[in-house]
C-alpha positions as a Python dict, from the first residue, in 0.01 Angstrom:
ca = {
    (1, 'M'): (0, 0, 0),
    (2, 'N'): (132, 317, -167),
    (3, 'K'): (-3, 208, -507),
    (4, 'D'): (-344, 137, -352),
    (5, 'L'): (-342, 473, -171),
    (6, 'I'): (-266, 656, -496),
    (7, 'Q'): (-554, 477, -670),
    (8, 'V'): (-793, 584, -393),
    (9, 'S'): (-661, 943, -409),
    (10, 'L'): (-726, 951, -784),
    (11, 'G'): (-1076, 811, -741),
    (12, 'E'): (-987, 490, -924),
    (13, 'S'): (-1057, 271, -617),
    (14, 'P'): (-1309, 323, -337),
    (15, 'A'): (-1209, 449, 7),
    (16, 'D'): (-1293, 246, 317),
    (17, 'L'): (-1483, 543, 462),
    (18, 'Y'): (-1591, 870, 298),
    (19, 'I'): (-1715, 1170, 496),
    (20, 'E'): (-1874, 1448, 293),
    (21, 'G'): (-1950, 1805, 394),
    (22, 'G'): (-1756, 1822, 721),
    (23, 'K'): (-1496, 2051, 868),
    (24, 'V'): (-1133, 1963, 929),
    (25, 'I'): (-948, 2114, 1224),
    (26, 'N'): (-572, 2148, 1208),
    (27, 'V'): (-482, 2097, 1574),
    (28, 'F'): (-136, 2247, 1523),
    (29, 'S'): (-238, 2578, 1362),
    (30, 'G'): (-599, 2602, 1483),
    (31, 'E'): (-717, 2646, 1123),
    (32, 'I'): (-1068, 2517, 1045),
    (33, 'Y'): (-1181, 2451, 690),
    (34, 'E'): (-1458, 2267, 510),
    (35, 'A'): (-1349, 1944, 346),
    (36, 'N'): (-1450, 1597, 240),
    (37, 'V'): (-1238, 1322, 392),
    (38, 'A'): (-1159, 979, 250),
    (39, 'V'): (-1014, 718, 487),
    (40, 'F'): (-819, 425, 345),
    (41, 'R'): (-691, 137, 558),
    (42, 'P'): (-719, 330, 883),
    (43, 'L'): (-487, 270, 1174),
    (44, 'K'): (-611, 279, 1531),
    (45, 'T'): (-723, 638, 1562),
    (46, 'Q'): (-1004, 864, 1675),
    (47, 'F'): (-1190, 1116, 1463),
    (48, 'T'): (-1396, 1405, 1593),
    (49, 'I'): (-1627, 1541, 1326),
    (50, 'Y'): (-1822, 1866, 1357),
    (51, 'S'): (-2107, 1911, 1109),
    (52, 'N'): (-2394, 2162, 1136),
    (53, 'S'): (-2338, 2202, 1513),
    (54, 'D'): (-2365, 1825, 1567),
    (55, 'I'): (-2058, 1652, 1703),
    (56, 'L'): (-1985, 1297, 1594),
    (57, 'I'): (-1702, 1112, 1764),
    (58, 'F'): (-1607, 765, 1649),
    (59, 'R'): (-1310, 535, 1669),
    (60, 'V'): (-1159, 332, 1387),
    (61, 'V'): (-973, 31, 1525),
}
């Protein structure tokens, strides 16, 4: 999996999910910054995405 993850990080392989133009919230520091997010082989998790005052919440299982 590490080799595959590196290939996705380098843009040599596609991600399973790509979110462009969102904001990432660091729940530990409270920092908020704009970022694109690529998800590869997700584990059971929940994402909350804020974009242009719309809130999108979805689960990847």
